[in-house]
C-alpha positions as CSV (number, residue, x, y, z in Angstrom):
1,M,-3.0,-29.1,19.7
2,F,-6.6,-27.9,19.0
3,E,-8.5,-31.2,18.9
4,K,-12.3,-31.8,19.4
5,L,-13.9,-28.8,21.2
6,C,-10.7,-26.9,21.2
7,S,-11.0,-26.7,17.4
8,L,-13.8,-24.3,17.9
9,R,-11.5,-21.6,19.3
10,P,-11.2,-18.6,17.0
11,M,-9.1,-19.0,13.9
12,W,-6.6,-16.2,14.6
13,Y,-6.1,-17.5,18.1
14,Q,-5.3,-21.0,16.8
15,V,-3.0,-19.5,14.1
16,G,-1.1,-17.5,16.7
17,K,-0.5,-20.5,18.9
18,I,0.5,-22.8,16.1
19,N,2.8,-20.2,14.7
20,E,4.9,-20.5,17.8
21,Q,5.6,-24.1,17.1
22,V,5.9,-23.8,13.3
23,R,8.4,-21.0,13.7
24,E,10.7,-23.4,15.6
25,I,10.4,-26.1,13.0
26,M,11.2,-23.7,10.2
27,R,14.3,-22.5,12.1
28,G,15.5,-26.2,12.3
29,H,14.9,-26.7,8.6
30,P,16.1,-23.6,6.7
31,E,16.1,-25.6,3.4
32,G,12.3,-25.4,3.5
33,V,9.3,-27.3,4.7
34,H,6.0,-28.6,3.4
35,F,2.5,-28.1,4.8
36,V,-0.1,-30.9,4.5
37,C,-3.3,-29.5,6.0
38,Y,-6.7,-31.2,6.3
39,S,-10.2,-29.7,6.6
40,Q,-10.3,-26.7,8.9
41,G,-6.5,-27.2,9.3
42,G,-6.1,-26.1,5.7
43,L,-7.5,-22.6,6.6
44,L,-5.3,-22.5,9.6
45,C,-2.3,-23.3,7.4
46,R,-3.4,-20.6,5.0
47,G,-3.5,-18.1,7.9
48,I,0.0,-19.1,8.9
49,V,1.5,-18.8,5.4
50,S,-0.2,-15.5,4.9
51,S,0.7,-13.9,8.2
52,M,4.3,-14.9,8.7
53,N,7.7,-14.9,7.0
54,H,7.8,-18.5,6.1
55,N,9.9,-21.0,4.1
56,V,7.0,-23.3,3.1
57,H,7.6,-24.8,-0.3
58,N,4.4,-26.8,-1.0
59,F,1.1,-26.1,0.7
60,I,-1.2,-29.1,0.3
61,S,-4.8,-28.3,1.2
62,L,-6.7,-31.5,1.7
63,S,-10.5,-31.1,1.6
64,S,-10.4,-27.6,3.1
65,P,-13.1,-24.9,2.6
66,Q,-10.6,-22.4,1.2
67,A,-13.3,-20.0,-0.1
68,G,-15.5,-20.6,2.9
69,Q,-18.3,-22.9,4.1
70,Y,-22.0,-22.6,3.3
71,G,-23.6,-25.9,4.2
72,I,-24.4,-28.3,7.1
73,P,-22.9,-31.8,7.0
74,R,-25.3,-34.2,5.3
75,K,-25.3,-36.6,8.2
76,W,-26.9,-33.9,10.4
77,D,-30.1,-34.2,8.4
78,R,-31.3,-37.0,10.5
79,Y,-31.1,-34.9,13.7
80,M,-32.2,-31.4,12.7
81,P,-33.5,-29.4,9.7
82,A,-30.1,-28.7,8.2
83,N,-31.3,-26.5,5.4
84,C,-33.1,-24.2,7.9
85,I,-30.0,-23.9,10.0
86,K,-27.9,-23.1,6.9
87,T,-30.2,-20.3,5.8
88,N,-30.6,-18.7,9.2
89,I,-27.3,-19.2,11.1
90,Y,-25.8,-16.0,9.6
91,K,-27.9,-14.1,12.2
92,F,-25.7,-15.8,14.8
93,F,-22.4,-16.1,13.0
94,Y,-22.3,-12.6,11.7
95,T,-22.1,-10.9,15.1
96,H,-18.9,-9.5,16.7
97,F,-19.3,-11.8,19.8
98,V,-19.5,-15.0,17.8
99,Q,-16.7,-14.0,15.4
100,N,-14.5,-13.5,18.4
101,H,-15.3,-16.9,19.9
102,L,-16.1,-19.5,17.2
103,S,-13.9,-20.8,14.5
104,V,-16.6,-21.9,12.1
105,A,-18.1,-18.5,12.1
106,N,-14.8,-17.1,10.9
107,Y,-15.1,-18.8,7.5
108,W,-18.9,-19.1,7.1
109,N,-19.5,-17.5,3.7
110,D,-23.2,-16.9,3.1
111,P,-23.8,-16.0,-0.6
112,H,-27.1,-14.3,0.4
113,H,-25.6,-12.0,3.0
114,Q,-22.3,-10.8,1.5
115,T,-22.4,-7.4,3.0
116,L,-22.7,-8.9,6.5
117,Y,-19.9,-11.3,5.7
118,R,-17.6,-8.5,4.7
119,N,-18.5,-6.4,7.7
120,Y,-18.3,-9.0,10.3
121,S,-15.9,-11.8,9.2
122,V,-12.6,-11.3,11.0
123,F,-10.6,-14.1,9.3
124,L,-11.4,-15.4,5.8
125,S,-12.7,-12.2,4.3
126,H,-9.4,-10.5,5.4
127,L,-7.2,-13.2,3.9
128,D,-9.2,-13.0,0.6
129,G,-9.2,-9.2,0.5
130,S,-13.0,-9.1,0.5
131,T,-12.7,-6.9,3.6
132,P,-10.0,-4.2,3.4
133,S,-7.1,-4.9,5.7
134,P,-3.9,-3.0,6.5
135,N,-2.2,-6.4,6.3
136,M,-3.3,-7.3,2.8
137,S,0.0,-6.5,1.1
138,E,1.9,-8.6,3.7
139,Y,-0.6,-11.5,3.3
140,K,-0.1,-11.4,-0.5
141,R,3.7,-11.1,-0.3
142,N,3.9,-14.1,2.1
143,F,1.4,-16.2,0.1
144,L,3.5,-15.7,-3.1
145,K,6.5,-17.3,-1.4
146,L,4.8,-20.7,-1.9
147,H,6.4,-22.8,-4.6
148,R,3.1,-24.7,-5.1
149,L,-0.4,-24.7,-3.9
150,V,-2.1,-28.1,-4.1
151,L,-5.9,-28.3,-3.8
152,I,-7.5,-31.7,-3.2
153,G,-11.2,-32.5,-2.9
154,G,-14.0,-34.5,-4.4
155,P,-17.8,-34.6,-5.1
156,D,-18.6,-37.1,-2.4
157,D,-17.2,-35.1,0.5
158,D,-20.1,-34.9,2.9
159,V,-18.8,-31.9,5.0
160,V,-17.1,-29.2,2.9
161,T,-19.7,-27.2,1.0
162,P,-19.3,-26.6,-1.8
163,W,-16.7,-29.3,-2.1
164,Q,-14.7,-27.5,-4.8
165,S,-13.1,-25.1,-2.3
166,S,-15.0,-22.5,-4.3
167,F,-18.1,-20.4,-3.6
168,Y,-21.8,-20.1,-4.4
169,D,-23.4,-17.2,-6.2
170,E,-26.7,-15.9,-4.9
171,N,-28.6,-18.7,-6.7
172,E,-26.3,-21.2,-5.0
173,N,-24.6,-22.2,-8.2
174,V,-20.9,-22.9,-7.8
175,V,-18.6,-20.2,-9.1
176,E,-15.4,-21.7,-10.4
177,M,-12.1,-20.5,-9.0
178,K,-11.1,-18.3,-12.0
179,K,-14.4,-16.4,-11.9
180,Q,-14.1,-15.6,-8.2
181,K,-13.5,-11.9,-7.5
182,F,-10.5,-12.6,-5.3
183,F,-8.9,-14.5,-8.2
184,Q,-9.7,-11.9,-10.8
185,D,-8.5,-9.1,-8.5
186,D,-5.5,-11.2,-7.5
187,S,-6.1,-9.8,-4.1
188,F,-3.9,-12.4,-2.3
189,G,-1.8,-13.7,-5.1
190,L,-3.8,-16.7,-6.3
191,Q,-4.0,-15.6,-9.9
192,T,-0.3,-15.0,-10.0
193,L,0.4,-18.5,-8.7
194,Y,-2.0,-20.0,-11.1
195,N,-0.6,-18.2,-14.1
196,K,2.9,-19.4,-13.1
197,K,1.5,-23.0,-13.1
198,R,2.1,-23.3,-9.4
199,V,-1.5,-24.2,-8.5
200,H,-2.3,-27.9,-8.8
201,I,-5.9,-29.2,-8.5
202,H,-6.7,-32.9,-7.8
203,T,-10.2,-34.3,-7.7
204,F,-11.1,-37.7,-6.3
205,P,-14.7,-39.1,-6.4
206,G,-15.8,-41.6,-3.8
207,V,-14.0,-40.2,-0.8
208,V,-16.0,-38.9,2.2
209,H,-14.6,-36.2,4.4
210,K,-13.3,-38.4,7.2
211,K,-11.4,-40.7,4.8
212,W,-9.2,-38.2,3.0
213,Y,-6.1,-38.5,5.1
214,A,-6.2,-42.3,5.1
215,N,-6.8,-42.8,1.4
216,R,-3.8,-44.5,-0.1
217,T,-4.7,-43.4,-3.7
218,V,-5.0,-39.8,-2.7
219,F,-1.7,-39.9,-0.8
220,N,0.3,-41.7,-3.6
221,S,-1.0,-39.6,-6.5
222,A,-1.7,-36.1,-5.0
223,I,0.4,-35.8,-1.8
224,L,3.6,-37.9,-2.0
225,P,4.8,-36.4,-5.4
226,Y,4.9,-32.9,-3.7
227,L,6.9,-34.1,-0.7
228,T,10.0,-35.3,-2.6
């Protein structure tokens, strides 16, 4: 539905359009459905489960930047100074115009410019509770309807940065999930799910970003068990 350049449409726009189709599927399956969502699609699925009255049992997030992206794909190094882009692109991404027109900007989470992130982000910071939102109680209530949250990733992913679906501190050290402010504040229900043992984390080395959805080992051990 949102392939290639269409995937650059703003996140809330994509969530709204996908919601229309998902709602029909859920009506046809009142016993419940599962979400298997890959890459940016994992954030779209999170927007869906947070913003609608759903019957999603298991939400499987496959190599998705659930706490945001701060990095340029490694393969781009051969074409442009990726580190320079990473450290300066906030000037472009953290503007109202770009936030309203570009998906990647909606979840770009620069650890060196957190005030700008909270002030300008219109998608991820609202889902996390980093930016106050009148919808936060609804987002949390809907998120807690999940039976399980399954997070899948690995150290050889060459796109999602950091690969742990986590976040960097100001020194660009990875901050583990349980030390994240949104976890400790339980702003959207992640700590509650975790304490109820409804968060499952699977790590697979040796898998690059484009190979996750086709890897048989990943499917058999970290996806299929949650679909039965």
